[in-house]
C-alpha positions in Angstrom: -8.7 -34.6 46.1 -5.3 -33.2 44.9 -3.6 -30.6 47.4 -2.7 -27.2 47.1 1.0 -27.6 46.0 -0.4 -29.8 43.1 -3.2 -27.5 42.3 -0.7 -24.7 42.0 1.8 -26.8 39.8 -0.8 -27.6 37.3 -1.8 -24.1 37.1 1.9 -22.9 36.5 2.5 -25.3 33.7 -1.0 -24.3 32.3 -0.2 -20.9 32.6 3.3 -21.5 31.1 1.8 -23.3 28.0 -0.6 -20.8 27.4 2.1 -18.1 27.4 4.5 -20.1 24.9 1.5 -20.7 22.6 0.1 -17.1 22.5 3.6 -16.1 22.0 4.1 -18.8 19.3 0.6 -17.9 17.4 0.7 -14.0 17.5 4.5 -13.9 15.8 3.2 -16.4 13.1 4.3 -14.2 9.8 1.7 -16.0 7.8 -1.1 -15.2 10.2 0.5 -11.3 10.3 0.3 -11.1 6.3 -3.2 -12.5 6.2 -4.1 -9.6 9.2 -2.4 -7.0 7.0 -4.1 -8.2 4.0 -7.6 -8.3 6.0 -6.7 -4.5 7.0 -6.2 -3.7 3.2 -9.4 -5.4 2.0 -11.1 -3.4 4.7 -10.0 -0.2 3.6 -10.6 -1.0 0.1 -13.9 -1.5 1.1 -14.5 2.0 2.4 -13.1 3.5 -0.2 -15.0 1.6 -2.7 -18.2 2.7 -0.5 -17.1 6.3 -0.7 -16.7 6.4 -4.4 -20.2 5.3 -4.7 -21.5 7.6 -2.0 -20.2 10.3 -4.3 -21.1 9.1 -7.8 -23.3 12.2 -8.4 -20.9 14.6 -6.9 -19.4 16.9 -9.2 -15.8 17.2 -9.7 -15.7 14.2 -7.0 -12.4 12.0 -8.3 -12.4 8.4 -7.3 -9.9 6.6 -5.2 -8.6 3.3 -4.5 -5.8 1.2 -2.7 -3.6 -0.3 -5.0 -3.4 -4.6 -4.7 -0.7 -5.4 -6.9 1.8 -3.0 -5.2 0.5 -4.1 -2.2 0.8 -8.0 -3.3 4.5 -6.9 -4.2 5.4 -5.7 -0.8 4.1 -9.1 1.1 6.2 -11.0 -1.2 9.2 -8.5 -0.4 8.7 -8.9 3.3 8.1 -12.2 3.3 11.1 -13.4 0.5 14.4 -13.8 2.9 15.0 -15.3 6.2 18.5 -14.8 7.2 19.9 -18.5 8.5 23.8 -18.1 8.1 26.0 -15.1 8.4 27.0 -15.0 4.7 23.1 -14.9 3.8 21.9 -11.6 2.1 19.4 -10.0 4.8 15.6 -10.2 4.4 13.8 -6.9 4.3 10.8 -5.8 6.5 9.4 -2.3 4.7 6.2 -2.8 6.4 4.1 0.2 5.6 0.3 0.6 5.7 -1.9 0.6 2.6 -2.4 3.5 1.0 -5.3 5.6 -0.6 -4.7 6.6 -4.3 -6.9 9.8 -5.8 -7.3 9.2 -9.8 -7.1 12.7 -10.5 -5.8 12.6 -14.0 -9.5 11.2 -15.5 -12.7 12.4 -16.3 -15.5 10.0 -17.5 -18.5 12.2 -17.3 -19.6 16.0 -18.3 -19.6 17.2 -14.6 -15.7 16.3 -14.3 -16.5 13.4 -11.8 -14.6 10.1 -13.2 -16.5 7.5 -10.9 -17.8 4.7 -13.0 -20.7 2.7 -11.2 -20.0 -0.5 -12.9 -16.4 -0.3 -12.2 -16.7 0.4 -8.9 -19.5 -2.3 -8.3 -17.0 -4.8 -9.9 -14.4 -3.7 -7.6 -16.7 -4.0 -4.7 -17.5 -8.2 -5.7 -14.0 -8.2 -6.2 -13.0 -7.1 -3.0 -15.6 -9.1 -1.0 -14.1 -12.3 -2.6 -10.8 -11.7 -2.0 -11.7 -10.7 1.5 -13.8 -14.2 1.8 -10.6 -15.8 0.6 -8.6 -14.5 3.4 -11.3 -15.4 6.6 -11.2 -18.7 5.0 -7.6 -18.7 5.6 -7.2 -17.6 8.9 -10.1 -20.0 10.0 -7.9 -22.7 8.5 -5.0 -21.4 10.5 -7.2 -21.6 14.0 -8.3 -24.8 13.3 -4.8 -26.0 12.9 -4.2 -24.1 16.4 -7.5 -25.7 17.7 -5.9 -29.2 16.5 -2.5 -28.9 18.2 -3.8 -27.8 21.6 -6.4 -30.2 21.6 -3.9 -33.1 20.4 -6.2 -34.1 17.7 -9.5 -34.5 19.8 -12.4 -33.0 18.8 
């Protein structure tokens, strides 16, 4: 049977290991971008659902979350890492996804601009994007699990 000193030493080492792993894990820039993308996709889902719910509301103007602009911002955040004093500094504009209301168009006689076919297409596209992001996050977790268990199942 191990004495208290050995148990305490083991527990301290184990605690240190988990603190180090959690620090590295949560500072992972790829996981951070995946999390931001998942948040954006969840917001997009809510906006699309709101558009569909207001399909027959006279004068309702559809809203959307721009994807291409968010992708551009993500590329800027990941683009540069300063490893030498003479290198250019990277930028981290951060920012949250935004909801844009499309006011300049009218598709129907009741002044609404919601097109059910377009909303359903956006809904499916967003769902596929979300599923892809979830697969990427699961892959990151699987890699960490492999590292922590030292390749044992």
